[in-house]
Kinemage of the C-alpha trace (Angstrom):
@kinemage 1
@onewidth
@group {chain A} dominant
@subgroup {mainchain}
@vectorlist {calphas} color= white
{ca unk a 1} P 65.449 32.081 4.684
{ca unk a 2} L 65.894 34.413 1.698
{ca unk a 3} L 67.461 37.836 2.121
{ca unk a 4} L 64.970 40.374 3.450
{ca unk a 5} L 63.936 43.931 2.605
{ca unk a 6} L 61.860 45.620 5.331
{ca unk a 7} L 59.670 48.363 3.897
{ca unk a 8} L 58.419 50.846 6.525
{ca unk a 9} L 55.688 53.325 5.562
{ca unk a 10} L 52.384 54.838 6.620
{ca unk a 11} L 49.155 52.956 5.983
{ca unk a 12} L 48.647 54.990 2.843
{ca unk a 13} L 52.218 54.404 1.704
{ca unk a 14} L 51.932 50.663 2.174
{ca unk a 15} L 48.740 50.662 0.116
{ca unk a 16} L 50.382 52.568 -2.730
{ca unk a 17} L 53.339 50.173 -2.738
{ca unk a 18} L 51.511 47.636 -4.901
{ca unk a 19} L 52.929 44.233 -5.795
{ca unk a 20} L 55.639 44.681 -3.178
{ca unk a 21} L 56.356 40.998 -2.732
{ca unk a 22} L 56.482 40.304 -6.456
{ca unk a 23} L 58.838 43.197 -7.092
{ca unk a 24} L 61.089 42.037 -4.270
{ca unk a 25} L 61.159 38.551 -5.743
{ca unk a 26} L 62.279 40.052 -9.057
{ca unk a 27} L 65.293 41.370 -7.174
{ca unk a 28} L 65.840 38.040 -5.441
{ca unk a 29} L 64.617 39.093 -1.971
{ca unk a 30} L 61.633 38.686 0.307
{ca unk a 31} L 59.850 41.905 1.324
{ca unk a 32} L 58.275 42.555 4.730
{ca unk a 33} L 55.980 45.637 4.777
{ca unk a 34} L 55.625 47.243 8.232
{ca unk a 35} L 53.347 50.195 8.956
{ca unk a 36} L 54.610 52.895 11.294
{ca unk a 37} L 51.441 52.311 13.318
{ca unk a 38} L 52.735 48.798 14.108
{ca unk a 39} L 56.156 49.767 15.482
{ca unk a 40} L 55.095 49.950 19.144
{ca unk a 41} L 53.536 46.487 18.896
{ca unk a 42} L 56.409 44.547 17.329
{ca unk a 43} L 58.898 42.621 19.445
{ca unk a 44} L 61.095 40.981 16.793
{ca unk a 45} L 63.232 42.632 14.128
{ca unk a 46} L 64.727 40.356 11.456
{ca unk a 47} L 68.029 41.172 9.830
{ca unk a 48} L 68.023 42.806 6.431
{ca unk a 49} L 67.750 46.106 4.551
{ca unk a 50} L 65.400 48.596 6.259
{ca unk a 51} L 63.815 51.294 4.087
{ca unk a 52} L 62.328 54.137 6.150
{ca unk a 53} L 59.936 55.430 3.494
{ca unk a 54} L 56.943 57.681 2.997
{ca unk a 55} L 58.194 60.169 5.578
{ca unk a 56} L 56.352 63.081 3.933
{ca unk a 57} L 53.085 61.558 5.112
{ca unk a 58} L 54.363 60.398 8.505
{ca unk a 59} L 53.369 62.404 11.556
{ca unk a 60} L 55.912 63.805 13.989
{ca unk a 61} L 54.875 61.141 16.449
{ca unk a 62} L 55.551 58.401 13.905
{ca unk a 63} L 58.909 59.988 13.091
{ca unk a 64} L 59.760 59.876 16.805
{ca unk a 65} L 58.995 56.161 17.042
{ca unk a 66} L 60.844 55.402 13.807
{ca unk a 67} L 63.887 57.321 15.067
{ca unk a 68} L 63.998 55.094 18.151
{ca unk a 69} L 63.914 52.007 15.956
{ca unk a 70} L 66.712 53.425 13.805
{ca unk a 71} L 68.832 54.060 16.903
{ca unk a 72} L 68.365 50.504 18.165
{ca unk a 73} L 69.183 48.892 14.823
{ca unk a 74} L 72.098 51.213 14.060
{ca unk a 75} L 73.878 49.872 17.147
{ca unk a 76} L 74.070 46.472 15.365
{ca unk a 77} L 75.302 47.571 11.915
{ca unk a 78} L 76.459 44.127 10.808
{ca unk a 79} L 72.963 42.711 10.590
{ca unk a 80} L 71.065 45.799 9.488
{ca unk a 81} L 71.432 48.174 6.527
{ca unk a 82} L 69.405 51.333 7.175
{ca unk a 83} L 68.206 53.878 4.624
{ca unk a 84} L 66.652 57.352 5.137
{ca unk a 85} L 66.947 58.512 8.723
{ca unk a 86} L 63.401 59.366 9.915
{ca unk a 87} L 64.459 62.791 11.191
{ca unk a 88} L 67.567 63.934 9.330
{ca unk a 89} L 66.083 64.609 5.912
{ca unk a 90} L 64.265 67.350 4.010
{ca unk a 91} L 60.676 67.087 2.882
{ca unk a 92} L 59.485 68.357 -0.488
{ca unk a 93} L 59.057 72.058 0.211
{ca unk a 94} L 62.242 72.344 2.267
{ca unk a 95} L 64.127 70.341 -0.360
{ca unk a 96} L 63.040 72.566 -3.244
{ca unk a 97} L 64.104 75.647 -1.310
{ca unk a 98} L 67.458 74.067 -0.429
{ca unk a 99} L 68.107 72.980 -4.028
{ca unk a 100} L 67.491 76.533 -5.212
{ca unk a 101} L 69.828 77.902 -2.565
{ca unk a 102} L 72.485 75.319 -3.497
{ca unk a 103} L 72.359 76.410 -7.136
{ca unk a 104} L 71.102 73.052 -8.384
{ca unk a 105} L 67.624 74.270 -9.345
{ca unk a 106} L 66.934 77.505 -11.206
{ca unk a 107} L 63.391 77.751 -9.838
{ca unk a 108} L 61.877 78.231 -6.403
{ca unk a 109} L 58.853 77.093 -4.396
{ca unk a 110} L 56.667 78.977 -1.923
{ca unk a 111} L 54.107 78.324 0.758
{ca unk a 112} L 50.848 80.184 0.280
{ca unk a 113} L 51.786 82.817 2.870
{ca unk a 114} L 55.092 83.545 1.096
{ca unk a 115} L 53.725 84.816 -2.220
{ca unk a 116} L 55.338 88.182 -3.044
{ca unk a 117} L 56.286 90.200 -6.115
{ca unk a 118} L 59.496 88.142 -6.310
{ca unk a 119} L 57.604 85.075 -7.577
{ca unk a 120} L 58.531 84.313 -11.187
{ca unk a 121} L 55.541 83.504 -13.384
{ca unk a 122} L 54.215 81.227 -14.743
{ca unk a 123} L 53.635 79.060 -11.672
{ca unk a 124} L 51.497 76.082 -10.658
{ca unk a 125} L 50.083 74.681 -7.418
{ca unk a 126} L 50.750 71.208 -6.068
{ca unk a 127} L 50.609 69.220 -2.843
{ca unk a 128} L 53.615 68.893 -0.567
{ca unk a 129} L 52.971 65.227 0.222
{ca unk a 130} L 51.507 63.602 -2.874
{ca unk a 131} L 52.965 62.245 -6.095
{ca unk a 132} L 50.039 62.882 -8.421
{ca unk a 133} L 51.370 65.870 -10.316
{ca unk a 134} L 50.205 69.505 -10.204
{ca unk a 135} L 46.792 70.575 -8.948
{ca unk a 136} L 46.530 73.371 -11.535
{ca unk a 137} L 47.716 74.217 -15.000
{ca unk a 138} L 50.252 76.970 -15.590
{ca unk a 139} L 49.205 80.281 -14.050
{ca unk a 140} L 50.668 83.344 -15.750
{ca unk a 141} L 49.851 86.156 -13.343
{ca unk a 142} L 49.102 86.977 -9.736
{ca unk a 143} L 45.437 87.275 -10.627
{ca unk a 144} L 45.332 83.794 -12.159
{ca unk a 145} L 47.105 82.405 -9.105
{ca unk a 146} L 44.668 84.090 -6.727
{ca unk a 147} L 41.687 82.711 -8.665
{ca unk a 148} L 43.149 79.189 -8.725
{ca unk a 149} L 43.933 79.217 -4.999
{ca unk a 150} L 40.466 80.479 -4.159
{ca unk a 151} L 38.932 77.624 -6.146
{ca unk a 152} L 41.145 75.005 -4.467
{ca unk a 153} L 40.436 76.300 -0.972
{ca unk a 154} L 36.689 76.426 -1.568
{ca unk a 155} L 36.880 72.796 -2.723
{ca unk a 156} L 38.439 71.861 0.614
{ca unk a 157} L 42.107 71.551 -0.254
{ca unk a 158} L 44.109 72.270 2.952
{ca unk a 159} L 46.288 75.383 2.459
{ca unk a 160} L 49.075 74.086 4.708
{ca unk a 161} L 49.645 71.179 2.315
{ca unk a 162} L 49.806 73.273 -0.852
{ca unk a 163} L 52.848 74.952 -2.373
{ca unk a 164} L 53.365 77.175 -5.396
{ca unk a 165} L 56.142 76.171 -7.753
{ca unk a 166} L 57.784 78.283 -10.423
{ca unk a 167} L 57.618 76.693 -13.870
{ca unk a 168} L 61.002 75.762 -15.328
{ca unk a 169} L 61.064 75.158 -19.073
{ca unk a 170} L 63.408 72.234 -19.799
{ca unk a 171} L 62.284 71.671 -23.396
{ca unk a 172} L 65.439 73.431 -24.615
{ca unk a 173} L 63.410 75.082 -27.346
{ca unk a 174} L 62.206 71.811 -28.887
{ca unk a 175} L 58.656 71.773 -27.544
{ca unk a 176} L 59.373 68.321 -26.114
{ca unk a 177} L 59.572 67.858 -22.367
{ca unk a 178} L 61.590 64.968 -20.966
{ca unk a 179} L 61.390 63.594 -17.452
{ca unk a 180} L 64.180 61.399 -16.170
{ca unk a 181} L 64.083 59.089 -13.171
{ca unk a 182} L 66.999 57.666 -11.233
{ca unk a 183} L 67.565 55.983 -7.889
{ca unk a 184} L 69.983 56.212 -5.016
{ca unk a 185} L 70.783 53.211 -2.830
{ca unk a 186} L 73.459 54.373 -0.397
{ca unk a 187} L 76.570 55.037 -2.545
{ca unk a 188} L 74.959 53.718 -5.724
{ca unk a 189} L 73.163 55.836 -8.339
{ca unk a 190} L 71.322 53.875 -11.016
{ca unk a 191} L 68.941 54.959 -13.736
{ca unk a 192} L 65.264 54.120 -13.837
{ca unk a 193} L 63.258 55.704 -16.643
{ca unk a 194} L 62.991 58.415 -19.236
{ca unk a 195} L 59.652 59.760 -20.436
{ca unk a 196} L 58.760 62.442 -22.944
{ca unk a 197} L 55.693 64.386 -24.011
{ca unk a 198} L 54.584 67.553 -25.673
{ca unk a 199} L 53.009 68.686 -22.391
{ca unk a 200} L 55.008 70.348 -19.633
{ca unk a 201} L 53.814 67.986 -16.878
{ca unk a 202} L 55.141 64.627 -18.065
{ca unk a 203} L 53.353 61.699 -16.451
{ca unk a 204} L 53.194 58.012 -17.277
{ca unk a 205} L 49.725 58.397 -18.753
{ca unk a 206} L 50.871 60.856 -21.452
{ca unk a 207} L 54.332 59.431 -22.116
{ca unk a 208} L 55.058 59.335 -25.866
{ca unk a 209} L 57.825 56.823 -26.584
{ca unk a 210} L 58.044 58.077 -30.178
{ca unk a 211} L 59.644 61.276 -28.845
{ca unk a 212} L 62.398 59.418 -27.022
{ca unk a 213} L 64.255 57.502 -29.748
{ca unk a 214} L 67.576 56.108 -28.541
{ca unk a 215} L 67.834 58.570 -25.672
{ca unk a 216} L 66.345 56.149 -23.152
{ca unk a 217} L 68.977 53.511 -23.883
{ca unk a 218} L 71.809 56.070 -23.684
{ca unk a 219} L 70.454 57.379 -20.387
{ca unk a 220} L 70.036 53.930 -18.828
{ca unk a 221} L 73.442 52.625 -19.897
{ca unk a 222} L 75.625 55.733 -19.506
{ca unk a 223} L 74.061 57.300 -16.380
{ca unk a 224} L 75.350 60.744 -17.459
{ca unk a 225} L 74.000 62.759 -14.500
{ca unk a 226} L 75.107 60.489 -11.661
{ca unk a 227} L 77.290 63.078 -9.894
{ca unk a 228} L 74.599 65.776 -10.023
{ca unk a 229} L 71.991 63.302 -8.815
{ca unk a 230} L 74.134 62.273 -5.856
{ca unk a 231} L 74.580 65.928 -4.905
{ca unk a 232} L 70.801 66.455 -4.887
{ca unk a 233} L 70.278 63.380 -2.699
{ca unk a 234} L 72.929 64.625 -0.295
{ca unk a 235} L 71.117 67.946 0.005
{ca unk a 236} L 67.933 66.002 0.760
{ca unk a 237} L 69.628 63.788 3.360
{ca unk a 238} L 68.185 60.652 1.719
{ca unk a 239} L 70.078 57.441 1.011
{ca unk a 240} L 67.190 55.702 -0.789
{ca unk a 241} L 64.599 56.996 -3.217
{ca unk a 242} L 63.783 57.959 -6.777
{ca unk a 243} L 64.578 61.393 -8.135
{ca unk a 244} L 62.521 62.885 -10.978
{ca unk a 245} L 64.184 65.643 -12.954
{ca unk a 246} L 64.534 67.483 -16.232
{ca unk a 247} L 67.723 68.684 -17.869
{ca unk a 248} L 68.479 72.280 -18.873
{ca unk a 249} L 71.738 73.002 -20.682
{ca unk a 250} L 73.357 69.898 -19.170
{ca unk a 251} L 72.205 70.649 -15.608
{ca unk a 252} L 69.522 68.683 -13.808
{ca unk a 253} L 66.416 70.473 -12.531
{ca unk a 254} L 64.912 68.418 -9.698
{ca unk a 255} L 61.130 68.120 -9.555
{ca unk a 256} L 60.985 65.838 -6.518
{ca unk a 257} L 62.592 62.945 -4.668
{ca unk a 258} L 60.167 60.153 -3.830
{ca unk a 259} L 61.290 58.222 -0.748
{ca unk a 260} L 58.610 55.563 -1.325
{ca unk a 261} L 59.189 54.413 -4.920
{ca unk a 262} L 58.335 51.034 -6.349
{ca unk a 263} L 61.243 48.667 -5.814
{ca unk a 264} L 61.273 47.397 -9.366
{ca unk a 265} L 60.171 50.506 -11.275
{ca unk a 266} L 59.278 48.060 -14.036
{ca unk a 267} L 56.238 50.156 -14.887
{ca unk a 268} L 58.461 53.009 -15.961
{ca unk a 269} L 60.765 50.732 -17.874
{ca unk a 270} L 57.807 49.413 -19.864
{ca unk a 271} L 56.843 52.985 -20.627
{ca unk a 272} L 60.124 53.391 -22.507
{ca unk a 273} L 58.803 51.037 -25.122
{ca unk a 274} L 62.265 49.512 -25.584
{ca unk a 275} L 62.959 45.985 -24.387
{ca unk a 276} L 66.745 46.391 -24.387
{ca unk a 277} L 66.627 49.427 -22.110
{ca unk a 278} L 64.360 47.553 -19.731
{ca unk a 279} L 66.671 44.550 -19.647
{ca unk a 280} L 69.769 46.656 -19.011
{ca unk a 281} L 68.023 48.664 -16.276
{ca unk a 282} L 66.799 45.512 -14.522
{ca unk a 283} L 70.271 43.939 -14.612
{ca unk a 284} L 71.891 47.046 -13.130
{ca unk a 285} L 69.234 47.321 -10.424
{ca unk a 286} L 69.545 43.676 -9.410
{ca unk a 287} L 73.326 44.018 -9.113
{ca unk a 288} L 73.068 47.133 -6.939
{ca unk a 289} L 70.646 45.473 -4.516
{ca unk a 290} L 72.753 42.306 -4.383
{ca unk a 291} L 75.832 44.357 -3.489
{ca unk a 292} L 74.000 46.049 -0.624
{ca unk a 293} L 72.408 42.857 0.674
{ca unk a 294} L 75.795 41.123 0.721
{ca unk a 295} L 76.783 43.519 3.522
{ca unk a 296} L 74.080 42.144 5.831
{ca unk a 297} L 75.522 39.555 8.209
{ca unk a 298} L 73.075 36.644 8.668
{ca unk a 299} L 71.970 35.775 12.182
{ca unk a 300} L 69.128 35.736 14.658
{ca unk a 301} L 66.713 38.675 14.763
{ca unk a 302} L 66.887 41.275 17.482
{ca unk a 303} L 64.152 41.093 20.080
{ca unk a 304} L 63.036 44.269 21.785
{ca unk a 305} L 59.981 46.467 22.084
{ca unk a 306} L 59.766 50.234 21.787
{ca unk a 307} L 57.761 51.604 24.689
{ca unk a 308} L 55.333 54.479 24.421
{ca unk a 309} L 57.158 56.237 27.258
{ca unk a 310} L 60.431 56.124 25.306
{ca unk a 311} L 58.718 57.498 22.234
{ca unk a 312} L 57.232 60.406 24.186
{ca unk a 313} L 60.633 61.252 25.723
{ca unk a 314} L 62.253 61.209 22.293
{ca unk a 315} L 59.647 63.523 20.767
{ca unk a 316} L 62.049 66.452 21.198
{ca unk a 317} L 64.197 64.866 18.468
{ca unk a 318} L 61.611 65.691 15.853
{ca unk a 319} L 60.396 69.106 16.985
{ca unk a 320} L 61.934 70.704 13.894
{ca unk a 321} L 60.576 68.153 11.455
{ca unk a 322} L 57.775 69.655 9.339
{ca unk a 323} L 54.752 67.461 8.905
{ca unk a 324} L 51.253 66.663 10.081
{ca unk a 325} L 50.164 67.371 13.619
{ca unk a 326} L 51.315 64.878 16.191
{ca unk a 327} L 48.648 62.252 16.801
{ca unk a 328} L 48.207 60.586 20.157
{ca unk a 329} L 49.978 57.272 20.866
{ca unk a 330} L 46.638 55.531 20.314
{ca unk a 331} L 46.397 56.987 16.785
{ca unk a 332} L 50.008 56.261 15.864
């Protein structure tokens, strides 16, 4: 049997993790997707690398079950490499606040009931648990923010899932905005992508490779922000994920850390428009995963079942975890 990556996520997270098996094969591994809703039903747990992903969308009940699984597997470290503890991590809003407090970010984020005169404009509104970019353009005053929020709420957007973020200009006076992407896999930091555009919200769809030049190759090969990136991941409490950031005067400004990224990130490498950068990035990524997988001791899978009663008793472990309301065991 080939080496195995176990990808744990919500139903929605599994669906967004397209071409999982193919991307795993590119790394030389098989991939087994498991939904959090399936954890109480499974009785066999193969050895391999376990990615606890998509925790922003997981309910507290699902976090409780996942924490029990982590505890069971962590007692047999030789056969299981575990990434992203289901409880001991920060979600997007809490992470942005912590990064500001740690002096990594120069901007702050607010829940809708925290808006005061201290907010620095311009701002924008986005979801706490989605990776689709901002829900508004830049808003330059309290009045514009009020109008935008009223429109979103009337349209049915849930206020508890919205946050207001201060805009941070990382164009360094050039009018060109660059977004970098890099990954952490335990003690390894490796680069993923660099995109650029004339618009402040840089997404794949508006990436302009003509603005990048040789910068993508230098970023991929030299990994110049590795120490700063590791510090941000440590603040987040995540050992696996992709960080998206800009750079201001040599300092990273973290937009988000996605704990459910595509394994291969080949889509972003294609967006560079440079074959050499893509080849170098793929080689580095494959080596990092091979190093981690080599630490998994082959053997028979563990056989056990997590009971509903155990999950209910362990619910106190996740009382402080922000997230959706706790569904019933039947819904989980």
